C-alpha positions as CSV (number, residue, x, y, z in Angstrom):
1,M,-5.7,32.9,-11.3
2,S,-7.7,30.5,-9.4
3,P,-7.6,26.7,-9.7
4,E,-10.0,25.4,-12.3
5,A,-10.4,21.8,-11.2
6,V,-9.4,19.6,-8.3
7,T,-9.3,15.8,-8.3
8,R,-8.7,13.9,-5.0
9,L,-7.5,10.3,-5.1
10,P,-6.7,8.0,-2.2
11,V,-3.1,6.7,-1.9
12,T,-3.4,3.6,0.3
13,S,-2.3,0.7,-1.9
14,D,0.0,-0.1,-4.8
15,V,-3.1,-0.3,-7.1
16,Q,-4.0,3.3,-6.1
17,I,-0.4,4.5,-6.9
18,S,-0.9,3.1,-10.4
19,G,-4.2,4.9,-10.6
20,A,-2.6,8.1,-9.4
21,R,0.1,7.9,-12.1
22,H,-2.6,7.3,-14.8
23,A,-4.6,10.3,-13.5
24,V,-1.5,12.6,-13.6
25,R,-0.7,11.5,-17.1
26,E,-4.2,12.2,-18.3
27,A,-4.1,15.7,-16.7
28,A,-0.7,16.4,-18.2
29,I,-2.0,15.4,-21.7
30,A,-5.1,17.6,-21.3
31,A,-2.8,20.5,-20.2
32,G,-0.7,20.2,-23.3
33,F,2.5,18.8,-21.8
34,S,5.0,17.2,-24.2
35,L,5.8,13.5,-23.8
36,V,9.0,14.4,-21.9
37,E,7.1,16.8,-19.6
38,Q,4.4,14.2,-19.0
39,T,7.1,11.6,-18.1
40,K,8.8,13.9,-15.7
41,L,5.6,14.8,-13.9
42,V,4.4,11.2,-13.8
43,T,7.7,10.0,-12.5
44,A,7.7,12.7,-9.7
45,A,4.1,11.7,-8.9
46,S,5.0,8.1,-8.7
47,E,7.9,8.7,-6.3
48,L,5.8,11.0,-4.1
49,A,2.8,8.7,-4.0
50,R,5.1,5.8,-3.1
51,N,6.5,7.9,-0.2
52,T,3.0,8.7,0.9
53,L,2.2,5.0,1.1
54,V,5.5,3.6,2.4
55,H,6.7,6.3,4.8
56,G,3.4,8.0,5.6
57,G,1.2,5.0,6.0
58,G,-1.1,6.1,3.1
59,G,-3.0,9.3,2.5
60,H,-4.2,11.1,-0.6
61,M,-3.2,13.1,-3.7
62,E,-4.9,16.1,-5.2
63,I,-4.5,17.1,-8.8
64,T,-5.3,20.8,-9.4
65,T,-5.3,22.4,-12.9
66,L,-4.0,25.9,-12.7
67,G,-5.2,28.9,-14.7
68,R,-8.2,29.4,-16.9
69,D,-6.5,27.7,-19.8
70,Q,-5.7,24.7,-17.5
71,R,-2.1,24.7,-18.5
72,G,-0.4,24.1,-15.2
73,I,-0.8,21.2,-12.8
74,R,-0.3,21.2,-9.1
75,L,0.0,17.9,-7.2
76,T,-0.4,17.7,-3.4
77,F,0.4,14.5,-1.5
78,T,-0.7,14.4,2.1
79,D,-0.3,11.8,4.8
80,S,-0.7,11.6,8.6
81,G,2.5,9.6,9.2
82,P,5.4,10.3,11.5
83,G,6.7,13.3,9.5
84,I,10.2,13.9,8.4
85,P,12.6,14.9,11.2
86,D,15.3,16.3,8.9
87,V,14.0,17.6,5.6
88,A,17.5,18.7,4.3
89,A,18.8,15.2,4.8
90,A,15.7,13.6,3.2
91,L,16.2,15.7,0.1
92,S,19.8,14.8,-0.3
93,D,20.8,12.1,-2.8
94,G,21.6,8.8,-1.2
95,Y,19.5,9.4,2.0
96,T,17.1,6.5,2.6
97,T,15.2,5.1,5.6
98,G,14.5,1.9,3.7
99,Q,16.1,-0.2,1.1
100,G,15.8,2.3,-1.8
101,L,18.4,4.2,-3.6
102,G,17.7,7.4,-1.8
103,L,16.7,9.4,-4.9
104,G,12.9,9.7,-4.5
105,L,12.3,13.0,-2.7
106,G,15.3,14.9,-4.1
107,G,14.7,13.3,-7.6
108,A,11.1,14.3,-7.5
109,R,12.1,17.9,-6.7
110,R,14.4,18.0,-9.7
111,L,11.6,16.8,-12.1
112,V,9.1,19.6,-11.4
113,N,9.1,23.4,-11.7
114,E,8.2,24.1,-8.1
115,F,8.4,22.0,-4.9
116,A,7.3,22.7,-1.3
117,I,7.2,20.4,1.7
118,D,5.4,20.9,5.0
119,T,6.4,18.3,7.6
120,G,7.6,17.7,11.1
121,P,7.9,14.9,13.6
122,G,4.5,13.6,14.6
123,R,2.4,15.7,12.2
124,G,2.6,14.0,8.9
125,T,3.8,15.4,5.6
126,T,2.4,17.4,2.7
127,V,4.4,17.7,-0.5
128,T,3.2,20.1,-3.1
129,V,4.7,20.3,-6.6
130,A,3.7,22.2,-9.7
131,S,4.7,22.0,-13.4
132,W,3.7,23.8,-16.6
133,P,4.2,22.9,-20.2
134,R,6.9,24.8,-22.0
135,G,5.8,28.3,-22.8
136,A,2.8,28.4,-20.5
137,R,2.1,31.3,-18.2
138,R,3.1,30.2,-14.6
139,V,1.2,30.6,-11.5
140,T,3.2,30.1,-8.3
141,L,2.3,27.6,-5.6
């Protein structure tokens, strides 16, 4: 199945992170996600948008509805920052390059059905996640 709709939003300020969370919640409601499923996806989106801003220097987020019935949602966060030199370490609980708890990237991965990261030193980072409401037909990333 091909994507049905794509929305692209900038992630260059705290206000835009708030707007990204709102847009993800609206997409999840439209796709039939339960309140718990919405909360998980919005929380993952918030963490990934924050990483895009803080560690990547800003970028953008794309929301893609998946399938003709628009039941799944794919989120893609892209920045042109320094990249992540050690992805395995970055995904482990407790790893932080700042003052946070070190749960953001790994925590976001646990909140979604699919998670992929494309990064490297000096080439930025793209994180793609996908989720579907319970019982929906899944389309892979």
